[in-house]
LONUBA-153525 format. One record per residue: residue in one letter; y, z, x of N, C-alpha, C, CB in turn. Coordinates in steps of 0.001 Angstrom, whole numbers, plus 500000, padded with zeros to 6 digits. Glycine has a CB too. Example, Ala and Ser with C-alpha at 12.3 -4.5 7.8 and 13.67 -1.06 7.14 Angstrom:
BEGIN
A494310507800513190495500507800512300496700507800513200495527509046511308/S497750507080512850498940507140513670500030507870512900499402505725514084/
! end
This chain:
BEGIN
M366538017844911799367832017209912479368138018268913899369346017225911185/K368502017668914935368500018539916105370069018016916457367114018246917375/I370482019262916852372030019693917785371444019832919176372953021436917290/F372444019385919948372329019778921361370970020453921364373554020755921896/G369673019789921160368072020282921227368122020911920362367409021028922334/K368731021681919423368383023132918424368065022382917169369853024430918114/V367078022659916210366432022222915142368063022832913998364513023090914970/R368184022257913171368740022607912436368453023182911238369209021984912421/H368783024858910633368070025003910047368628026161908609367089025248911020/R368145026379907756368988027335907152369260029034907426368568027189905977/P370451029017907596371126030549907956370077031530907480372707030922907096/S370199032429908496368948033919908054369333034667906871368863035322909321/A368460035508906593369553036585905797370384037466906336368977037449905015/S370080037714907274371126038692908307372408038190908594370561038920909775/W372605036856908823373530036179909074374810036035907842372856035020909457/R373631035571906423374098035533904826374948036713904499372799035575903756/Q374323037999905282374652040034904409375944039930905405373013042095904926/A375810039402906928377177039838907938378446038796907094376868039231910121/T378151037763906556379278036350906162379619037317904853378435034243905731/D378780037552903777379504037778902363379950039288902751378380037620900772/R379594040082903238380361041298903854381771041133904948379200042062904685/A381641039856905666382843039881906051383762039506905066382959039203907078/F383317038417904108384941037946903012385041039018902080384869036280901850/T384216040519902062384698041209900948385397041895901589383890041865900057/L385725042238903109386805042916903874387770041978903982386437043446905221/I387447040700903856388903040013903873389538039924902508388840038508904441/G389265039965901679389566040763900431390442041555900481388665041435899963/D389951042526900949390654043950901277391542043896902731389357045215901437/G391709042961903142392820042536904175392185043527905312394671042877903662/R390927043847905356390923044339906670390176043371907890390233045712906541/Y390848042519907986390800041270909056390004041829909971392218040729909764/E390401042883910896389698043270912101388130043446911368390436044796912901/D387902044083910953386298044851911055385533043543910844385818046237909661/A386402042404909263385982041051908677385643040646910390387416039966907586/G386307040466911687386255039359912513384731040028913159387789039084913637/A384940041226913321383726041944913857382389040981913163383750043781913297/L382041041062912313380699040357911288381170038976911678380668040679909222/L382505038204911534382054036723911323381442036629912882383486035447910864/T381991037188914030381621037291915495380154037179915718382095038616916093/K379824038190915082378273038822914933377452037586914146378233040489913855/A377691036819912914377398035482912403377428034737913490378284034949911375/A378194034242914223378177033297915532377160033258916041378968033552916561/D377043034630916397376163035305917875374853034750917228376147037449918263/L374432035040916231373499034944915232372620033434915202374322035211913909/E373870032804915034374054031360914572375143030414914876374079031377913330/P374909029992916588375714029442917115375370027669916863375733030075918494/W374595027300916164374362026487916216375225025505914886373103026710916423/L375414026347914058375940026299912178377436026239912297375498027979911022/S377544025240911789379215024753911998380092025526910918379479022901911700/E379212026813909328379922027428908773380234028247909764379536027846907696/S379828028605911058379555030433911515381363030016912048377743031131913346/W381319029015912397382638028776913449384117028239912087382067026977914990/F383428027806911136384689027490910277385243028718909831384409026596909026/N384012029704909246384861031018909021385378031670909801384380031867908545/L385114031848911512386025032219912122387151031485912198385655032467913062/A387472030016912320388748029784911587389833030408910836388518029221910967/L388670030268909737389783030732908428390242031912908871389148030995906804/L388863032651908981390016034443909422391339034515910277389083035656910544/H390835033337911849391822034048912197393573032567911517391416034506914340/K393257032188910722394052031234909673394556032680909253393115030024908354/F394097033266908356394538034427907428395222035430908719393003035246906408/R394981035850909903395436036518911161396755035658911280394304036427912553/H397081034381911315398448033898912004398027033801913339399788034910911869/D396086033634914168396505033852915532395496032133915708395900035751916504/W396965031456915966396832029743916096395817029558916742397936028898916820/E396258030138918376394998029576919397393958030307918569395009030089921303/Q393189030874918520391733031144918067391417029922916993391567032786917304/A392215030280916309391814029330914903391744027874915303393038029428913587/R392540027307916332392127025950916917390995025850917915393259025380917580/A390709027066918593389891026949919255387938027157918503390511027881920271/A388237028315917237387066028129916266386714026776915330387254029194915336/G387706026463915004387873024837914700387272024105915050388755024237914979/L387457023811916514387214022948917334385623023222917502388152023047918549/R385022023877917236383682024400917731383244023408916089383371026644917992/A384249024195915149382795024030913903383010022642914169382887024618911855/V383823021953913593383925020020913865382703019540915008385854019444914807/A382853020209915977381907019114917173380438019453916268381822019830919465/L380100020363915344378937020587914962378681019842913610378758021977914937/L379597019321912781379738018730911653378125017430911699381560018042911650/D377707017278910693377003016320910481377538015060910115376265016673909742/K378331015549909475379329014034908682380627014303909304379618013990906592/E382024013905910016383178014098910124384202014203908722383444013142910988/A383938012661908502385033012531907266384884013268905900385103011079906844/G386484013780905599386442014204904431385962015729904927385517013282903419/A385635016534906098385397017808906311386176018921906014385199017875907324/P386127020074905206387627020679905322388345021119906626387662021876904551/D386900021375907249387036021348908959388306021312909285386395020112909736/W388191020188909333389306019457909618390509019810909279389203018432909222/W390704019971908189392010020263907954392349021891908094392321019703906564/N391920022540908100392023023868908965392232023863910900390468024636908573/V392194022413911128391872022401912349393391021441912515390186021802912764/G393836020801911940395251019914911674396267021654911319395053018336909756/I395783022110910679397111023301909870397461023966911224396424024831908407/A396152024657912140396417025004913197397048024605914652395687025253913201/A396475023096914158397220021995915456399011022748915004396953019413914961/T399226021819913538400611022138913263401221023249913649400819022128912115/A400641024319914007401418025702913450401889025841915209400141027362912501/L400728025110916119401165024966917664401898023799918331400021025026918417/Q402333022624917437402748021440917361402053021229918571404204021142917195/D400950020821918437399896020227919201399677019134918608398724020943919360/W400160018124918614400323016836917969399370015581917559401096016386918659/P399222015673919141397843014522919238396451015527918452397341014035921460/L396000016130918457395539017165917874395290017209916491396230018015918152/A396593016893915957396666016865914241396785015513914129397993017695913383/R397279014879914929396914013148914480395459013155914447397458011788915713/R395277013454915300393359013424915208392827014112914200392503014132916480/A393164015637913272392622015919912689392916015443911287392547016880913014/W394084014747910963394312014454909470393705012746909572396274014697908899/Q393756012121910731392663010979910242391160010922910273392892009913910910/A390807012268910894389441012654910788389026013014909014389266014065911881/Y390082013903908781389548014060907497389561012733906248390344015266907031/G390445012042906825390191010733906460392358009916905673388448011009904905/L392799010426905997393915010735905698394725009578906688394133012320905892/K395510008321906014396300007642907044397098008215908005397041006910906530/V397533008129909104398664008722909749399619007164910271398024009887911190/P400727006879909618400891005627910198401911005452911774401522004816908948/G402627004425912238402935004763913177402387004869914642403176005462912791/A402647004259916400402071004583917252401895005688917434402355004196917975/V400407006024918303400849007212918565401856007666920165399517007901918428/A402368008257919818403381009089921351402919009494921787404358010012921522/A402984010439923106402577011156924055403562012496922969403008010552925910/G403163013447922841403655014906922459404413014569920922404905015645923815/A404154013235919824405351012640919206404406013996917976405627010369918902/E405003014277916843404237014569915710404424013278914606404741016049915119/P402811013873913621402831012666913303404199012366912077401297012381912826/V404277011753911784406032010793911008405352009795909767407153009210912639/G406201009958908418405867008779907832404675008827907254405907007788908640/M404339010281906704402744010220906046403311009798904454401638012109906122/D404389009652904038404987009942902352404053010229901537405687008750901578/L404064011580901482403251012485901134403872012729899491403271013770902268/G404937013025899350405877012918898191406529014471898293405015012516896586/S406742014695896577407416016427896481405971016857896460408578017090894811/A406548017955896649405562018984895876406025020547896024403957018848896533/A405650021534895121405988022767895083405731023556896455405317023305893980/V406388024781897100405346025810897688405839027371897116405364025729899575/R404488028271897275404925030011896774405254030277897890403785031237896151/L406540030686898043407260031570898921406969032816899053408397031603898676/S406531033475900312405921035171900296405171035166898930407330036616900281/P403924034647899346402899035312898115401923035965897589402579034951897713/E402597036561899170401660038406899035402995039114898590400829039419901023/G404165039162898813405086039602898338405796039775896695405599039072899046/E407167039493896892407919038486895555407680037282895597409438038395895442/A407088036744895748406466035416895478407765034447894157404540035869894684/E407858033087894973408779032048894676408066031291894526409728031664895425/V408218030282893763407754028686893683409185028004893399406485028291892277/V409180026994894635410086026398895446409624024803895209410015027015897038/W410396024008895302410276022325895236410987021662896921411502021638893543/G409735021106897114410429020474898815409642019261899070410140021655900424/R409521018640900400409353016943900820408681017405901587410493015819901353/R407115017128901507406262016884901796406245016547903205405931016230901033/L406268016538904561406482016149905820404982016119906292407501017103906624/D404205016103906058402859016108906672402000017150905327402936016911908564/P400330017192905728399744017734905132399765019034904817399049017452905414/A400331020062906288400514021035906455402125021488905988400056021134907667/R403059020845906295404312021205906095405323021150905008404712020764906821/I406026021419904451406782021520903787408387021588903900406311022212903414/E409329020641903459410783021149904268411247021596902779412010019716905290/V411719022939902825412326023424901138413636022800900783412676025198900962/L413389022127899727414676021695898791415375022216898098414571021029898066/S414951022914897320415294024340896337416226025214897083413862025360895975/I416877026161896363418185026980897262416872028809897065420691026995895860/P415725028802897573415348029947897165416520031420896742414432030173898268/L415618032005895970416489033731895739415691034376897226415832035010893674/P417479035006897202416848036289898304416060037103898764417094036915898392/S415270037432897562414209037857897997413605037259898873413564038032897251/S413100036136898913411974035803899298412080035771900866411573034579898627/G413239035663901299413818035606902198413864034321903386413490036645902499/R413882033497902931413641031640902818415287031605902462412232030762901160/R415604029686902826416621029420903069416099028344902564417249029626904199/W417110027235902072417321025720901965417504025034902983418283025367901277/G416159024305903282416378023565904763415335023829905436417585023989905658/E414511025262905080413547025853906050412704024732905896412875027358905765/V411626024632907134409885023865906767409152025575906952409009022161908520/V408111025409906130407405026208906107405947025824906383407669026736905108/L405071026322906739403357026070907267402780026538906093402667027026908754/H401921025521905300401480026233904250399737025924903674402601025884903163/D399272026444903501398098026309902967397593024765902616398158027150901836/G395968024550902517396044023843902485395071022827901070396048023909903678/V394794024297900229394265024088898777395563024742897713392578025042898571/P395784023636897089396952023843895953396095025120895008397347022060894846/N397415025569895022397074026790893944398117027298892857396770028080894762/G397464026565891856398755025672890523399249024256891169400657026800890224/E400162024678889469400902022933889596401550022790888316399658021419889763/R402290022406888850403913021776888057403686021250887125404859020717888691/T403557020398886133403847019015885632405389019118884862402528018494884503/T405472017796884773407350017568884660406935016404883249408530016495886687/S407603016122882606408092015938881113408097014298881412409826016809880569/A408138013528882570408047012398882594406251011648882649408993012183883721/G405725012985882993404456012863883330403786013254884584404263011786883179/P404260012878885721403041013640887280403268015178886969403763013256889527/S402612015414887866402254016581888158401837016786889523401383016919887344/Y402442018162890103402813018348891049401425019272891586404225018836890945/P400988019502893493400617020658894023401482022147894083400360020229895197/V401267022852893596402009024226894126401100024867895209402253025410892836/F401351024685896570400681025219898022401454026719898316401060023942899515/D400185027456899005401178028732899512401394029014901078400543030146898950/E402811029432900923403159029590902242402089030421902638404537030132902510/I402106029997904245401336030301905664402882031352906171400843028400906942/E403151030558906996404898031285907726405529030570907821405203031913909085/L406760031308908029407739029946908482407791029325909691409062030184908399/W407696027648910034407726027310910708408962026768911470407013026939910444/A409944026465910539411356026153911092412466027157910165411713024312910879/P413313027811911052414284028272910643415321027424909950414662028848911543/S416251027613909140417815026740908751418634027569909196418299026388907117/P419882026938909947420693027693910134422130028194909021420922027167911237/V421815027178907790422315026926906766422423028702906186421395025718905965/P423482029482905949423097030267904809422794030225903567423639030812904684/T422738031183902782422673031086901250423587032282900471421030031228900795/W424856031526899628425646032278898672425061032474897430426846031701898453/V425432033401896926425394033481895774426937033676894783424453034477895732/V427203032744893949428609032814892892428730032999891708429276031858892785/L429267033046890568429472033290889748430532031944889119429748034588889934/L430256031422888291430989029923888036431170030506886834430172028270888134/E432670029985886197432990029605884514432923027880884302434852030218884010/A431876027665883857431772025896884147431723025426882385429842025260885286/A432514024831882162432646025051880647431784024231879843434015024796880174/T431090023156880627429964022348880565429397021861881141429921021754880166/E427897021433880284426830021283881832427649020175883296424908020148881160/A428232019458882673428941018542883426430064019116884543429585017681882414/D429875020000884209431544020738884974430095021277886244432969022747883575/R428821022055885492427823022224886634427595021402887334426763022508886402/D427270020252886852426233019211887902427879018617888719424885017439886698/A428777019034888294429767018166889418429545019087890484431591017935889061/L429621020315890809429465021417891955428213020732892666429138023185891356/E427138020400891522425906020448892316426137019143893527424443020204891182/K426625017580892609426795016669893337427888017046894338426992015583892591/L428745018340894320429745017684895502428903018364896727431706018237895438/A428437019281896580427465019872897417426673018519898037426468020975896520/A425562018342897501425051016976897964425467016454898845425095016107897263/D427139015511898272427537014195899106428015015023900529428998013098898251/A428393016530901034428329017308901671427471017348902846428238018004901010/G426030017148901978425147017186903205424643018771903062426054016785904784/F424263019317901868424579020781901574423647020783899731426833021113901609/A424032022044899581423542022512898262423403023439897288422893022448898265/A423741023149895887424235024331895129423287024313893788425959024207894776/E422898025108893309422179025182892371421844025958891170421579025124892799/D421640025909890220422392027011888765421381027308888975422979026711887046/W421337028960889520419784029852889277420097030003887662419550031782890311/S421023030139887017420602030727885703419793029610884714421995031288884940/S419674028421884887418878027278884407417693027072885327419735025982884332/S417358027065886265416004027208887306414898027998887396416305027462888381/V416126029395887285414755030261887412414306031006886469414751031137888363/R413023030721886407412072031345885306411151032773886346410735029760884576/L410775033813885097409955034757885394408964035077884837410387035558885472/L407872034435885922406624033954885578405340035362886139406484032254886462/C404838035407885167403312036538885388402535035566886959401705036409883288/R402134036427887356401005036139888386399852034652887491399945038061888671/A399302034712886511398644033908886190399080032653885356397877034531885773/C400790032969885301401244031587884570401727030475885887402775031957883349/S402048031632886706402491030880888247401516029764888805402512032076889537/E400315030781889006399294030137889430398190029591888681398896030783890165/G398502028903887476398318027983886354398846026572886625398996028539885136/R399207025571885273399033024469884878400092024706884499398064023997884203/M401408024707884730402903024794884034404346023606884184403447026202884667/P404391023452882912405537022647882650406836022973883906406026023051880995/S407115022164884496408640022884885405409965022945885125408938022309886573/A409987022056883722411168022387883033411531022460881594411891021691883439/E410409023627881609410235024498879813411512025761879981408039025630879480/G411776025981878580412352027226878749413585027535878214412431027466879925/E414006026163877932415599025878877589415647025314876255416370024792878632/G416648025158875734417104024603874702416219025269873519417059023080874865/E415861024478871783415359025400871053413775025754870973415824025081869935/H412860025280872126411693025458872148411357026047873720411055024175871676/L411442027194873377411457028502874213410165028666874772411817029790873399/D409667028365876519408482028549876650407445029791876638408464028069877477/P406585030467876503406226031345876084405691031778877684405385031144874797/H405726031273878635404741032214879735406257032162880570402870031327880710/D407647031676880104408449032475880737408801033711880145409446031853881002/H408910034756881600408508036060880866409984037187881334406646036714881582/S410902036277881195412468036721881713413312037090880256413388035188882676/E414273037776880109414828037925879038415626037037878741415290038892878946/P415569036547877215416913035435876557418016035646876598417026035146875282/G419006034554876901420632035490876269421219035700877920420261037689875139/H420139035493879008421301036251880072420868035423881278421150038216880393/P422347035203881875421941033961882909421471034870884602423736032648883137/G421113033506885110420494034975886396419300034747886499420529036790885967/P418354035427887681417132035431888070416596036213886944416908035934889455/L417253036976885963416388037820884962416348037067883989416836039176884520/G416702035780883313416712034926882429418088034153882356416335035567881286/H417756032807881680418134031890881473418462031397879920417400031334882127/R417967031671879174417592031563878182418701031534877167416732032380878091/T418931030574876383420210030770875156419292030318874138421874029712875240/A420154030841872460419300030053871643419472028560871233419244030699870579/G418758027775870587419371026095870480419797025799872001420997025871869285/D420748025395871255421379024391872363422790024942872855421618022793871699/L423067026205873081424379027129873231424342026531874765424266029153872924/W425101026479875376425710026728876702426313028083877127426715025822876832/S425834028505877902426964029582878830427851029224879711426380030488879674/P429217029145879164429912028621880415429671029839881822431755028410879945/E429524030765881622429049031515882830427857031611883537429183032532882639/R427856030959884893426399030533885670426517031542886934426278028619886256/E425110031890886762425154032213888916424642031193889056424148033594889994/C425194031066890464424687030023891104424732030121892415425208028975890761/G423794029506893078422743029581894643423738028459895299420557028920894534/I424321028360896313424938027777897512424381027939898834426153028223897610/A423937026553899581423312026121900937424578025930901680422308024707900918/A425301026664901927426476025289902763426869026483904126428605024604901367/P427721026529905250427940026832906341428967027654906025428088025867907209/P428814028785906607430609029754906005431686029188905724431404030694907015/G432291028242906877433527027534907347433772026340906288433333026947908946/L432747025832905043433016024899904061432529025630902602432220023467904442/V431788026577902379431774026888901175432820027425900160431007027517901234/R434016027878900692434997028081899742435360026931899844435983029078899848/G435706025963900724436572024705900297435840024025899581437103023814901321/L434182024044899343433527023042897892433762024006896928431649022519897819/L434066025197896614434664025982895638435488025316895153435160027087895954/D436727025195896515437773025705895532438102023898895024439376026850896447/G437501022833896412437444021516895237436825021359894303437137020459895546/W435551021820893804435173021906892312436243022191891374434179022937892089/V437178023256891443437960023469890616438859023058890685438107024278890409/A439802022201891980440562021506891587440250020260891234441303021556892234/D439427019877891307438986018566889946439378018422888723437703018524889499/S439035019900887867439527020044886822439475021694886169438886019014886104/P440926022134886871441132022928886893440965024070885478442008022593887456/D440834023380884272441337024284882776439819024303882507442569023386881267/S438788023864883354437293024215882873436610024873883860436427023007882501/R437194025125885078436454025523886278436535026900886785436835024730887297/E436208027859887643436564028938888037435260029453888663437196029702886996/W436050030151889659434478030518890447434863032238891320433981028820892080/R434002033015891247434348034521891945433327035538892243435249035303891080/D433352036210893002432546036929893707431254036417894419432277037810892940/L431953035527895288431318034913896445430697035659897457432158034206897053/E429500035781897706428661036535898586427444035899899527428104037472897732/E427638036135900735426323035717901598425223036569900990426451036038903337/V423604036143901108422813037095899994421728036572901538422433036502897684/C421819035607902176420680035407903065420874034692904720419751034481902177/
! end
């Protein structure tokens, strides 16, 4: 087969050696050295789509989106068959990072995804209805898996309230990688992919607060979460929702709501009997009234939400130690 007058052939031994060494260096975080080798490989085999695909990957790891887009476009130009090629997915991620919406739309369509709606000049793809997913925030640091709504194949809006250690907030939009790195299952049956965050795409102006609650029953706790949601913001009982997992468990197939009640999750590495991020489990069905709760709300609203929650049932509810943490 000929491409641009050149005969397509298997890559040379020199190309393979340079590429293999480059990916070893990438694994060690030596991106600059890897880039020199992948550039050499592209010079050796410029007619090979993999040469440019690998360079696009490297630029994605470096968050150099202009270069990732340029290398990605060279890769797809050399494809034998366009539909479903991962090269197009990388182009879509780079285009989304750059808000190059015409190219992003073209990339998702070339990959084989349906992008509804008319193509408006400069308009981002909307209405793809990709559902819910989980995203691993700060995957190279104190990683935390949270829930969100997929806006398109490369972005998730965070709907959980992340712990302050992640540096992320409720309502933020993060750019994420294309290949899931783990899975969360539910008791109802559906499973959801876990994607790794690449970078923050759109920040949220809504701060995160932590507060200690005295909630006599689960219904009292639920009332605060509903009150915050009705106001357009969020509250989350971190004492129930947070589990401390090792890396192998986090990146595996994990139930999303295990670790409470009589059947303790053997993969939950937190300490039982303590509310909060370091352990939320209690023996049997015992409810612990003291709850550590995260709240996402503006400064002018958060105290009013808590006071209104207490006023609805003062005998069974209290709050104290409110602190802005992110």
